[in-house]
C-alpha positions in Angstrom: -16.8 31.8 32.0 -18.6 31.7 35.7 -16.5 33.2 38.3 -13.8 31.3 39.7 -13.3 29.5 43.0 -10.0 31.1 44.9 -9.4 27.8 46.7 -8.7 26.3 43.5 -7.0 29.2 41.9 -4.5 29.3 44.7 -4.1 25.7 45.1 -3.2 25.3 41.5 -0.6 28.2 41.5 1.0 27.0 44.9 1.4 23.5 43.5 3.2 24.9 40.3 5.2 27.7 42.1 3.5 30.5 40.2 2.1 33.9 42.1 -1.5 35.0 41.7 -2.3 38.6 41.2 -5.0 40.2 43.3 -5.6 43.9 42.2 -7.9 46.3 44.1 -10.8 47.9 42.3 -11.9 51.3 43.4 -14.2 52.1 40.2 -15.4 50.2 37.4 -12.4 51.3 35.0 -10.5 49.1 37.6 -12.1 45.9 37.2 -12.3 46.3 33.3 -8.8 47.3 33.2 -7.4 44.2 35.5 -9.6 41.8 33.6 -8.3 42.8 30.2 -4.9 42.6 31.5 -5.7 39.1 33.0 -6.9 38.1 29.5 -3.9 39.5 27.6 -1.6 37.2 30.1 -3.8 34.4 29.9 -3.8 34.1 33.5 -6.2 34.3 36.5 -6.5 37.1 38.8 -8.4 38.4 41.7 -10.7 41.5 41.7 -10.5 42.8 45.3 -13.0 45.4 46.8 -11.7 46.8 50.3 -13.9 48.0 53.4 -12.6 51.4 52.5 -13.5 51.6 48.9 -17.1 50.2 50.2 -17.3 53.2 52.6 -16.3 55.5 49.4 -19.0 54.4 47.2 -21.6 54.3 50.3 -22.3 50.8 49.7 -20.6 47.3 48.6 -23.2 46.3 46.3 -22.9 48.3 43.2 -19.2 47.7 43.0 -19.5 44.4 43.9 -22.3 43.6 41.7 -20.7 45.1 38.6 -17.1 43.4 39.2 -18.9 39.9 39.6 -20.2 40.5 36.2 -17.1 41.5 34.8 -15.9 38.1 36.0 -18.3 36.3 34.9 -17.8 37.6 31.3 -13.9 37.1 31.3 -12.3 34.5 29.5 -10.0 33.6 32.1 -10.5 32.6 35.7 -11.4 35.7 38.1 -12.3 35.8 41.5 -14.2 38.7 43.3 -12.9 38.9 46.8 -13.9 41.5 49.7 -10.4 42.7 51.1 -9.6 43.9 54.8 -13.0 43.7 56.1 -12.9 44.7 59.7 -16.4 44.4 60.1 -18.0 41.1 60.4 -21.1 42.6 59.0 -19.8 43.6 55.9 -18.5 40.1 55.3 -22.3 38.9 55.6 -23.2 41.5 53.1 -20.7 40.7 50.7 -21.6 36.9 50.9 -25.3 37.8 50.6 -24.2 39.4 47.3 -22.5 36.4 45.7 -19.1 37.3 46.7 -17.0 34.1 47.2 -14.1 35.1 48.9 -13.5 37.3 51.8 -10.8 38.8 54.0 -11.9 39.2 57.6 -9.1 41.5 59.1 -8.6 41.2 63.0 -5.0 41.8 62.9 -5.5 44.7 65.4 -7.0 42.6 68.2 -5.0 41.1 70.9 -4.3 37.6 69.6 -6.9 35.4 71.5 -9.6 38.1 70.3 -8.5 37.7 66.6 -8.6 34.0 66.8 -12.1 33.4 68.2 -13.6 36.4 65.9 -11.8 35.0 62.8 -12.9 31.3 63.7 -16.3 32.4 64.0 -16.5 34.3 60.5 -14.6 31.3 59.1 -17.1 28.8 60.0 -20.0 31.0 59.1 -18.6 31.7 55.8 -17.5 27.9 55.3 -21.2 27.1 55.9 -22.2 29.0 52.7 -19.4 27.9 50.6 -17.2 31.0 50.9 -13.5 31.1 51.4 -11.9 33.2 53.9 -8.3 35.0 54.4 -7.0 36.4 57.6 -4.0 38.4 58.7 -1.6 37.5 61.5 1.1 39.8 62.1 -0.2 43.5 61.3 1.2 44.7 58.0 2.0 48.5 58.5 1.1 51.3 56.1 -2.7 51.6 56.7 -3.9 55.3 57.1 -0.7 56.4 55.8 1.5 54.9 58.4 4.4 52.8 57.0 5.4 50.3 59.9 7.2 47.5 58.2 8.9 46.2 61.5 6.1 43.8 62.3 6.9 39.9 61.6 4.8 36.8 61.8 6.1 33.9 63.6 5.9 30.8 61.8 4.8 28.2 64.8 2.1 30.9 65.9 1.0 31.2 62.3 0.3 27.2 61.9 -1.2 27.2 65.2 -3.5 30.3 64.1 -4.7 28.5 61.0 -5.5 25.4 62.7 -7.5 27.3 65.3 -9.5 29.5 62.9 -9.6 27.2 59.8 -8.8 30.2 57.3 -8.3 29.2 54.0 -5.4 31.6 53.4 -3.1 33.7 55.5 -1.5 37.2 55.1 1.6 37.2 57.0 3.9 40.4 58.0 7.5 39.8 56.3 8.5 43.5 55.5 6.0 44.9 53.4 3.9 47.8 54.0 0.7 49.3 52.7 0.4 52.6 50.4 4.0 52.6 49.5 4.9 55.1 46.5 8.6 54.0 46.2 9.2 50.2 45.4 12.0 49.8 47.8 10.8 47.5 50.5 12.9 44.6 51.3 11.0 41.4 52.3 12.7 38.7 54.5 12.2 35.4 52.2 14.1 33.2 55.3 11.1 34.1 57.1 8.5 33.5 54.1 10.0 30.0 53.5 9.8 29.2 57.2 6.2 30.2 57.5 5.4 28.3 54.1 7.1 25.1 55.5 4.8 25.4 58.6 1.3 26.8 57.3 -0.9 24.5 55.2 -2.8 27.3 53.4 -1.4 29.5 51.0 0.4 32.4 52.1 -0.7 36.1 51.1 1.6 39.4 50.6 -0.1 42.4 51.6 1.7 46.0 50.5 3.2 44.5 47.5 3.1 47.6 45.5 6.2 48.7 47.4 8.2 45.9 46.6 10.3 45.6 43.3 10.2 43.0 40.5 13.2 41.2 42.1 11.6 41.0 45.5 8.0 39.7 44.3 9.7 37.0 42.2 11.9 36.2 45.2 9.0 35.9 47.6 7.2 33.8 45.3 9.9 31.5 44.9 9.9 31.5 49.1 6.4 30.4 49.2 4.2 33.4 48.4 1.0 32.6 46.5 -1.4 35.5 46.6 0.4 38.9 45.6 -1.9 42.2 46.7 -1.4 45.2 44.5 -3.4 48.6 44.6 -1.2 51.6 45.2 1.2 50.8 42.2 -1.7 50.4 39.9 -3.5 53.6 41.1 -0.1 55.3 40.5 -0.2 53.9 36.9 -3.9 55.2 36.1 -3.2 58.5 37.8 -0.1 59.3 35.5 -2.2 58.3 32.4 -5.1 60.5 33.6 -2.6 63.4 34.4 -0.7 63.1 31.0 -4.2 63.1 29.3 -5.3 66.4 30.8 -2.2 68.3 30.6 -2.0 67.5 27.0 -5.6 69.0 26.5 -6.4 71.4 28.7 -9.9 71.5 27.0 -10.6 68.0 28.0 -13.8 67.3 29.9 -15.2 64.1 28.7 -14.2 61.5 31.6 -14.1 58.6 28.9 -11.0 60.6 27.1 -8.4 60.8 30.2 -10.2 57.8 32.1 -9.7 55.6 28.9 -6.0 56.2 28.8 -6.0 55.2 32.5 -7.6 52.2 31.9 -5.2 51.1 29.3 -2.6 51.9 31.6 -3.5 49.6 34.2 -4.3 47.0 31.8 -0.9 46.8 30.3 0.8 46.7 34.0 -1.6 44.3 35.0 -0.7 42.0 31.9 3.0 42.5 32.9 2.8 41.8 36.5 0.7 38.6 36.4 3.3 37.3 33.7 6.0 38.3 36.2 4.4 36.5 39.2 3.6 33.3 37.0 7.1 32.9 36.1 9.3 33.8 39.4 12.2 31.6 38.1 12.9 33.9 35.1 16.0 36.0 35.1 17.3 39.7 36.4 14.4 42.0 36.3 14.6 45.2 33.8 12.9 47.4 36.5 
């Protein structure tokens, strides 16, 4: 199966009241595990590579090209997406590599500058058939700072989408990036108000800090793309730590990264199934 078009994936999910999982890739094992989980669930998924991860590897190309190949070989629709790019040059590099979905994050700019920069990036990307996500109302938690007090104004969001032409919009509704606990409380009334006024799919950043019931509630209220990073990293790290503690002589990375990959696969399958059925009963966790 060839890599999927995120606009179609999100449009189908939105029409059916489902959520789509967007999972961050830091190393090859993440990409393999996320796609394996999606195949177990029989559902589409988004592989996300952040600007921070590209910087960690010294370049976007190796991981992006690997993720593209994993996506192309998958039996379910898989999108490769550049996440949280604040540098327009990185967006251009991603497009040149064949990435078909990008997030350009100008949320820290003054509003007028955000609109201008995002509209320019969106126009350039659309000329090349690439979808663009943007953010309005900065979601806290980057660089270890948890500031979940920001809120996106529904009317401002509608105007922003019209002025920039973006294909999806990340909004601030109570979540925060990089949370290790799952106790964030989302403003579901605000989500519904934004969804009623904004024509494009909404994106929830900082979803790792939201419990299952909150994620389901957000999808019911109008969220479509659900970003998960820290939660899966925690699952992988626990499994790797357990493997190393069980065998102090273990040195072969395959024997501890393998269990980490398996843990992520299982959790991705569980989460994607949860997102696909947001009307299910009370959650077990």
